[in-house]
N, C-alpha and C positions, 0 to 999 in steps of 0.2 A: 494681418490677413494676407497682404501682398507678399511679405517676406516668406510666410509659410508656403504659399503657392509656388513661389520662386524656388525654394529649397526642394520641394517635392518634384518639380520639373527637372531640376538638376540631377536628382537621384535617379529618376527614370531615364534621362538621357545618358547618364554614366553607365547604367546597366545595359541600355540598348547598344551602346558603343562596344562594351566588353563582350556581349553575348555572341556576336559573329566569330570572335576569336576562339570561342570554345567549340564551335561546330566542327572544324576540321579535325580536331583532336578526339572529341568524344562522340561526334555525330549529333544530329538534332535531338534525339531522345536524351542523350547524355547531357546536353546543354540545358534542356528543360528540367531534367532531374536536379542538376546543379542549381538552377534558378529556384526550384521548389525548396531545396535544402537551405539556400541563402535566406529564404523568407521564413521557413518553419523550423530550421535546425533539425535536431535528432528527435524531436518530440513525436510521440505516438498518441492517438486519441484514446479516451476512456472506452472500455468495453461496455460499461453500463453507466448511463448518465441520468437515471431516473430518481436520484436523491436530491436534485436541486429543489430548493424552497420547501423541503419536507422536514418534519420532526422525526428524527432517526434515533433508534436505540441500537448500539453496537454491543452484541453479547457474545462472549466466547465460552463455549462449553468445554470444561477440562477433560482430558483423557482420564479414564478410570484409573485410580491409583496415584495419579500425578499430584493430587492435593495433599498427599502425605509426604511429599519430597520437597527439596528446595525449589523445584520448579512449580510448586503449588501456587506461587504468586504470579506465574506467567500469564494465565488466562486473563486476569483483571488488568495486568500491566499491558498486555497485548491489545485488549479492547480499548483501554484508555488512550494508548498511543494512536490506534487507528482513528478513534474519535477526534483526536486533536488534528490529525492530518486532514480528515474530511471537513472539519470546521474551518480550517485554513484555506482549503483548495477547492471546495465545492460551493458554488454560488448559492447563497440564501439558505443553506442547510442549518438546522438547529439540532445539536447533538445533546441527547439526554445525559445528564451528569452520571458518570460511572458509579459514584457513591450512592445515588438513588437506585440504580439498577441492582447493585450489590446488596443494599438494604432489603429490597423486595425479595430477591432470590434467596437470601439467607433466612428470611422469615417464612417462606412458603415452599411447599413442594410443587415442583413444576415439571412438565413433561416436554414442552416444546417452546420454541422461540415466540410463536404467535401469542401464546397465553401471556407471556411477560410483556410483549408489545402492547396488547390490549389494556393490561392493568396500568401501564405507564403512559397510556394515551399517545403512543407513537403512531405516525403515519406509516413508517417503514421500519423493518428490522434487518440489520445486517448480522446474520448468524454465522459464527466461525466455530467449526468443530475441529479440534486437534485430534488427528488420527494417529500420529506418531510424534514423539518428542523425547530428545535426549541431549545432554550437554557434553558428554565425554567421548573422545576418540580412544583414549587409553587412561591408565591411572595417572599419567603425567601430562596428558594433553587434552585440551578442550577441542571439540568441533561440534557445533550445534547441528542437530538433524531434526527435521520435522516434516510432516505431511498434513495438509489441511483441506477441509471442504468449506466453501463459502456459499451461503445462500442468502438471497434477498427476498423478503416477504413483504407484500403490500397489505399491511394490516387494515388500512382504510377500505380496501376492496375485499375484505373478508378473509384475509390471510393467504391469498394466492402466492405461490412461489413464482417470482417473475424473472429470476436470474440465478444461475448456479455455475460454480467453477470448482473443479477439483485440482488442487495444487500438488503436483508430484513431489517426491522427496527433495527437500532443500538442504544443502550442506553449507555451513557458515563457520569459517571461510571455506570456499569451495574445494580448495586443493591442498590444504595444509592444516596442521593442528596449532593450537595456541598453548604456550606453557602455562601450567596450572599455578605458577607463581602469581598470576593475576587472580584477584579475588573472585570466587565463584559468582557472587552476587553481581559484580560488575560485568562479568561475561554474560550471565543470564540476561541482564538488562540490555546489553548490546545486541544479543541475539533476538530478543523480543522487539527491539527497535527495527532490526532488519526485517523480521516477519511482518511487522506493522506496515512497513514501506511496501512490501510485496502485496499485501492485502489492499492497502489504500490506493495503489496506483491503478487498480482496475476501475476506479471511479472518477479519475481525472487524467488529463493529459500529463505525460511524464517523459523523461529522457530515456530513450531506448537503450542507451549505453551505460546506465547508472551503475550496473553491477560489475563492470569490467575491471575495476581496480580493487575489488574486495580482498584479493590475496595479498596485496601490498599494503593493506590498511594496518597501521600500528595498533597494537593491543597492549595497553598498560592500565593499571587500576587508577581510578580518579583520586 
């Protein structure tokens, strides 16, 4: 206990000694900003944190016609990956297995996310609607493009919509194409992983600079 207290005091004293040196260069506000960055890094807070300790269904509604293409597997893949991220990063959340969701939606006609959530005894539903989706920039280059709407419904409170986000067009990678020598299935999965990260980060703190190196990311088939 004494060693821990001593170490903490040393850390505080070290920072207190270093802080005045920052003031002439950056000013007081700059020094305080630097101090906050040292403590928190580049993380930004979740936009919506109401999924904690809840039973959650993540459901992705496919774009009309998408189910008849190679991208037809994208909605379930996207929902599965979002669920995994939430399970890992949101405290106390229970994610309903995507196979259970797929079984129910395949066997029933359904019109809205709330209906599915009620049948699966979810507290909350994260509904993802793909408004646009494509994989190709040209015949020889991939570049994923998508637009999405995300809505959170509080099923336990009667199905009220409690949060909504419209995601404008996403390009992946942002500024270049990827040679189609890479297998389409591998690129599709990589794109779905990126979309899942974009959806998931609205519900937990995340690195604000996570997307800066996307254009430099290597693309090869696994």
